[in-house]
C-alpha positions in Angstrom: -0.2 0.0 -0.1 2.8 2.5 1.0 4.5 1.5 -2.4 1.5 2.4 -4.4 1.1 5.7 -2.8 4.9 6.5 -3.4 4.6 5.6 -7.2 1.4 7.7 -7.6 3.1 10.8 -6.2 6.1 10.5 -8.6 4.0 10.1 -11.7 3.7 13.6 -12.5 4.9 17.3 -11.8 3.9 19.0 -8.6 2.3 22.6 -9.1 5.6 24.1 -7.6 7.7 22.2 -10.0 5.4 23.0 -13.0 5.8 26.8 -12.0 9.6 26.6 -11.9 9.7 25.1 -15.4 7.3 27.6 -16.9 9.5 30.4 -15.3 12.7 29.0 -16.8 11.1 28.6 -20.4 10.0 32.2 -20.0 13.4 33.6 -19.0 15.2 31.5 -21.8 12.6 32.9 -24.4 13.2 36.4 -23.1 17.0 36.0 -23.7 16.6 34.4 -27.0 14.2 37.3 -28.1 16.9 40.0 -26.9 19.7 38.2 -28.7 17.7 38.2 -31.8 16.8 41.7 -31.6 20.2 42.8 -30.8 21.5 40.8 -33.6 19.0 42.6 -36.2 20.1 45.8 -34.8 23.7 45.1 -35.5 22.7 43.8 -38.9 20.9 47.1 -39.8 23.8 49.3 -38.6 26.2 47.3 -40.6 24.1 47.7 -43.8 23.4 51.4 -43.0 27.4 51.8 -42.7 27.9 49.9 -45.9 25.4 52.2 -47.6 27.0 55.2 -46.5 30.5 54.0 -47.7 29.0 53.4 -51.1 27.3 56.8 -51.3 30.7 58.3 -50.3 32.4 56.7 -53.3 29.6 58.2 -55.6 30.2 61.6 -54.0 33.8 61.3 -54.6 33.0 60.2 -58.3 30.9 63.3 -58.8 33.3 65.5 -57.2 36.3 64.5 -59.3 34.2 65.2 -62.6 35.9 68.2 -64.2 32.3 70.0 -64.6 32.0 69.9 -60.6 35.4 71.1 -59.6 35.9 69.2 -56.2 32.2 69.8 -54.9 30.2 67.6 -53.0 26.4 68.0 -53.8 24.0 69.2 -51.0 20.3 69.8 -50.6 19.8 73.3 -51.4 22.6 73.7 -53.9 22.0 75.5 -57.1 19.9 73.6 -59.6 21.6 72.6 -62.9 19.5 73.9 -65.7 20.9 71.5 -68.2 18.8 68.9 -66.4 15.1 69.5 -67.4 13.4 66.7 -65.4 14.8 67.2 -61.9 15.8 70.2 -59.7 18.9 69.2 -57.7 18.4 72.0 -55.2 15.6 69.8 -53.5 17.7 67.0 -52.4 21.4 65.9 -52.5 20.4 62.4 -54.0 19.2 63.9 -57.2 23.0 64.8 -58.0 24.6 61.6 -56.6 22.2 59.0 -58.0 23.2 59.6 -61.8 26.5 58.3 -60.8 25.0 54.9 -60.4 23.8 52.5 -63.2 20.7 51.5 -61.3 18.8 54.8 -61.5 15.5 55.8 -63.2 15.0 59.3 -64.1 11.5 60.8 -64.0 9.9 61.4 -67.5 8.9 65.0 -66.6 9.7 67.7 -64.1 8.2 67.1 -60.8 8.5 63.1 -60.9 10.5 61.1 -58.6 13.8 59.6 -59.6 14.2 55.9 -58.7 17.2 55.2 -56.9 18.8 51.8 -55.4 18.5 50.6 -51.8 21.8 52.1 -50.7 20.0 55.5 -50.3 17.7 53.8 -47.7 18.6 52.8 -44.1 17.0 49.4 -43.3 16.2 50.6 -40.0 14.4 53.7 -41.1 10.7 52.5 -41.0 9.0 55.8 -42.0 8.4 54.4 -45.5 9.0 50.7 -46.3 10.4 50.8 -49.7 9.6 47.1 -50.6 11.7 44.5 -52.5 12.0 46.1 -55.7 15.4 47.0 -57.3 14.7 50.7 -57.2 12.4 52.9 -55.2 10.9 56.6 -55.6 13.4 58.9 -53.8 12.1 61.8 -51.6 12.3 63.3 -48.4 10.5 60.4 -46.5 12.2 57.4 -48.4 15.9 58.8 -48.4 17.5 58.1 -45.0 20.4 60.2 -45.2 20.9 64.3 -44.9 23.6 66.4 -46.2 25.8 68.7 -44.2 27.7 71.8 -45.6 29.7 74.6 -44.2 29.0 76.7 -47.4 32.6 76.6 -48.4 31.6 77.0 -52.0 29.5 80.0 -51.7 29.4 81.7 -48.2 26.1 83.9 -49.4 24.5 80.5 -49.5 24.3 78.5 -46.1 23.4 75.5 -48.4 26.1 75.7 -50.8 28.2 72.6 -51.7 31.3 71.5 -49.7 34.5 72.3 -51.7 36.9 69.5 -51.1 39.8 71.4 -52.6 39.5 74.4 -50.2 42.0 74.6 -47.2 40.0 72.7 -44.5 40.1 69.6 -42.5 37.8 67.0 -44.4 38.1 64.5 -41.7 35.9 66.6 -39.1 33.7 67.8 -41.9 30.4 65.8 -42.1 28.7 65.3 -45.6 26.1 62.7 -45.0 24.5 61.2 -41.9 21.6 59.4 -40.7 18.6 61.8 -40.8 15.1 63.0 -42.0 15.8 65.1 -45.2 14.1 68.5 -45.5 13.5 69.5 -49.1 16.2 72.1 -50.3 17.8 72.4 -46.8 21.2 70.8 -45.5 22.5 70.8 -41.9 24.4 73.9 -41.6 24.0 74.6 -37.6 22.4 73.3 -34.4 18.9 74.3 -35.3 19.0 72.3 -38.6 20.8 69.4 -36.9 18.0 69.1 -34.3 15.5 69.0 -37.1 17.0 66.6 -39.4 19.6 64.4 -37.4 19.1 64.3 -33.6 15.8 62.1 -33.5 17.2 59.3 -35.8 19.4 57.9 -33.0 16.7 55.4 -32.3 17.3 53.7 -35.6 20.6 51.9 -34.2 20.2 51.8 -30.7 21.3 55.2 -29.7 23.9 55.5 -32.4 24.0 57.9 -35.4 26.4 57.3 -38.4 28.3 59.9 -40.2 30.3 60.1 -43.4 32.7 62.8 -43.8 33.8 64.6 -46.6 37.4 62.7 -46.5 35.4 59.4 -46.9 35.7 58.0 -43.3 32.5 56.8 -41.8 32.3 57.2 -38.0 29.7 56.2 -35.3 28.7 58.3 -32.7 26.7 57.1 -29.5 24.4 59.3 -27.5 22.4 58.9 -24.3 19.6 60.9 -22.6 21.9 63.5 -21.1 23.4 64.2 -24.5 22.4 67.7 -25.5 22.1 68.5 -29.3 24.8 71.2 -28.8 27.3 68.9 -27.5 26.7 66.3 -30.0 27.0 68.7 -32.9 30.1 70.0 -31.6 31.5 66.5 -31.3 30.4 65.4 -34.7 31.3 68.6 -36.5 34.0 70.7 -34.2 34.9 73.3 -37.1 31.3 73.8 -38.1 30.5 74.4 -34.6 33.5 76.8 -33.9 32.5 78.8 -36.9 28.8 79.0 -35.8 30.0 80.1 -32.5 32.2 82.7 -34.0 29.6 84.1 -36.1 27.2 84.1 -33.1 29.6 86.3 -31.3 30.3 88.7 -34.1 26.4 89.4 -34.4 26.2 90.1 -30.7 29.2 92.5 -30.9 27.6 94.4 -33.7 24.3 94.5 -31.8 25.9 95.7 -28.5 27.8 98.5 -30.4 24.7 99.8 -31.9 22.9 99.7 -28.5 25.8 101.7 -27.1 25.7 104.2 -29.9 21.9 104.7 -29.6 22.6 105.2 -25.6 25.3 107.8 -26.2 22.9 110.0 -28.6 20.5 109.8 -25.9 
């Protein structure tokens, strides 16, 4: 009789044992899910970096053309009147894309040029571009924004970067993760906030930047990182120029105020 009771007790799990097993399974599933998610994030970051490296090559090819005189195209640059179906001032990609074999020009002015997937970050989910070889390029589907220090034309803040000018190209960004604005490049902290700052969530707090020299760098940020600090870190020369220009404006204003005070 005692033997029979013992066998019956060992025939299955107790409630406590079952709960322990379920808890272990949930924990393992969570670890596996985190690992898969992390792996996907790393994969997107690697693809994004590869895209920027390819775009840098296209930009270099563009700048080396004798008609472009060492310029890297930007959004807001002057339109090329010889191209009657696109307005290059609207977006930097309209100038770079023709350097690719896989590009489809619009049939009429106002149409969208179709470009390859290298213009789109896989972690940018504002628009799903699908599986086609090319997609219609605009401010929502293109994942990268252009930067400029107006070295080609100081009167136009969105003028191209001139790579032949005397400047440190290693600290001068040309493209980065971002949300493009038609006809506008990153020129200061204000445009940086609008076009770049919010895209760190694509790569788990990281922003990828391609420089005029061709180098691609990764910058990490956290909740305490201010736009001003990050902008200065990514583009120290641009930040220095902006600060100098700001001081100059303040100085002129203060002198005017002093003159008015003297007249009174």
